[in-house]
C-alpha positions in Angstrom: 8.3 -0.1 -17.1 10.3 2.7 -18.7 8.4 5.4 -16.9 9.1 3.8 -13.5 12.8 3.4 -14.4 13.0 7.0 -15.4 11.3 8.1 -12.2 13.7 5.9 -10.3 16.7 7.6 -12.1 15.3 11.1 -11.4 14.8 10.2 -7.7 18.4 9.0 -7.6 19.6 12.3 -9.1 17.5 14.3 -6.7 18.9 12.1 -3.9 22.4 12.9 -5.0 21.6 16.7 -5.0 20.3 16.4 -1.5 23.5 14.5 -0.5 25.6 17.5 -1.9 23.3 19.8 0.1 23.8 17.7 3.2 27.5 17.7 2.8 27.6 21.5 2.3 25.3 22.1 5.3 27.5 20.0 7.6 30.7 21.6 6.2 29.4 25.1 6.7 28.0 24.2 10.2 31.5 22.9 11.2 33.3 26.0 9.9 30.8 28.3 11.6 31.0 26.5 14.9 34.8 25.9 15.2 36.2 28.9 13.2 33.7 31.6 13.9 32.2 30.2 17.2 28.7 30.8 15.8 26.8 27.5 15.2 24.1 27.2 12.6 20.9 26.7 14.6 19.2 24.8 11.8 22.0 22.5 10.6 20.9 19.4 12.7 17.3 19.8 11.7 18.0 20.1 7.9 20.6 17.3 8.1 18.2 14.9 9.7 15.5 15.5 7.1 18.0 15.3 4.2 19.4 12.0 5.5 16.0 10.3 5.7 15.0 11.6 2.2 18.3 10.6 0.7 17.8 7.1 1.9 14.1 6.7 0.9 14.6 8.3 -2.6 17.6 6.0 -3.1 15.8 2.7 -2.3 14.3 2.2 -5.8 17.6 3.0 -7.6 19.4 0.6 -5.3 16.9 -2.1 -6.3 17.2 -1.2 -10.0 20.9 -1.4 -10.0 21.0 -4.5 -7.8 23.3 -2.6 -5.5 21.6 -3.8 -2.3 23.4 -6.2 0.1 23.1 -9.7 -1.2 24.1 -13.1 0.3 25.0 -15.1 -2.8 26.4 -18.2 -1.1 23.0 -19.9 -1.7 22.1 -18.6 -5.1 25.6 -19.2 -6.5 25.1 -22.9 -5.8 21.8 -23.1 -7.6 21.1 -23.6 -11.3 20.3 -20.4 -13.1 16.5 -21.3 -13.4 16.3 -22.0 -9.6 18.3 -18.9 -8.7 15.9 -16.8 -10.8 12.9 -18.4 -9.1 14.4 -17.7 -5.7 15.0 -14.1 -6.7 11.4 -13.8 -7.8 10.2 -15.1 -4.4 12.5 -12.7 -2.6 11.2 -9.8 -4.7 7.6 -10.8 -3.9 8.4 -10.9 -0.2 10.0 -7.5 -0.5 6.9 -6.2 -2.4 4.6 -7.6 0.4 6.8 -5.9 3.0 6.9 -2.5 1.3 3.1 -2.3 0.9 2.5 -1.6 4.7 5.6 0.7 4.5 4.0 2.7 1.7 0.6 2.8 3.5 2.3 4.0 6.8 4.3 6.7 5.0 1.1 7.8 3.3 -0.7 8.1 6.6 2.3 10.0 8.0 2.2 12.4 5.1 -1.5 12.9 5.3 -1.4 13.6 9.0 1.4 16.0 8.6 -0.3 17.8 5.7 -3.9 17.9 7.1 -2.9 19.0 10.6 -0.2 21.4 9.3 2.4 19.8 11.6 5.6 21.8 11.9 9.1 20.7 12.8 10.4 21.0 16.3 13.4 23.1 15.4 13.9 26.8 14.9 12.9 26.7 11.2 9.4 25.4 11.9 9.4 23.5 8.5 6.1 22.0 7.4 6.7 18.2 7.9 4.5 17.3 5.0 7.4 18.1 2.6 9.9 15.5 3.9 7.1 13.1 4.6 6.0 13.4 1.0 9.5 12.4 -0.2 9.5 9.4 2.2 6.1 8.3 0.8 7.2 8.9 -2.8 10.4 6.8 -2.2 8.3 4.0 -0.7 5.9 4.0 -3.6 8.7 4.2 -6.1 10.4 1.2 -4.4 7.1 -0.7 -4.7 6.9 -0.1 -8.4 10.6 -0.8 -9.0 10.1 -4.2 -7.2 7.2 -4.9 -9.6 9.4 -3.9 -12.6 12.2 -6.2 -11.4 9.8 -9.1 -10.9 8.4 -8.6 -14.4 11.9 -8.5 -15.9 12.7 -11.8 -14.2 9.3 -13.3 -15.4 10.0 -12.1 -18.9 13.5 -13.6 -18.8 11.9 -16.9 -17.9 9.9 -17.1 -21.1 
């Protein structure tokens, strides 16, 4: 469980670094366009890949920190044992939902890698790189859901 939580933390740090890079890219693009009248041709392309990767690499950390959006009007009315059981069911549903997501992102990565798919923009980036991060974030979320489920199960005993 510690390995998964450390990987989750590392993904969150990497996501934060990409967020700084995204902010810097947008800032420089705005300055270049409106001050120097010379837009950065790759800013939109880089920004879109960074956004998707920031989100997917942050999923597991959000789950770990219980920072996702929750509706607690039901669980707050339940006894602690019932609320924990409900949370376990919700985590299982999430786990079942993330399995096809992980499979789909694997297929996307594999296609992009095996066919050497390049991005549509001027940079012609190999799309397997951002696809790999999306797949990695999906798998990490899958494992983090498992860790959270096991924590609740352990809490039960």
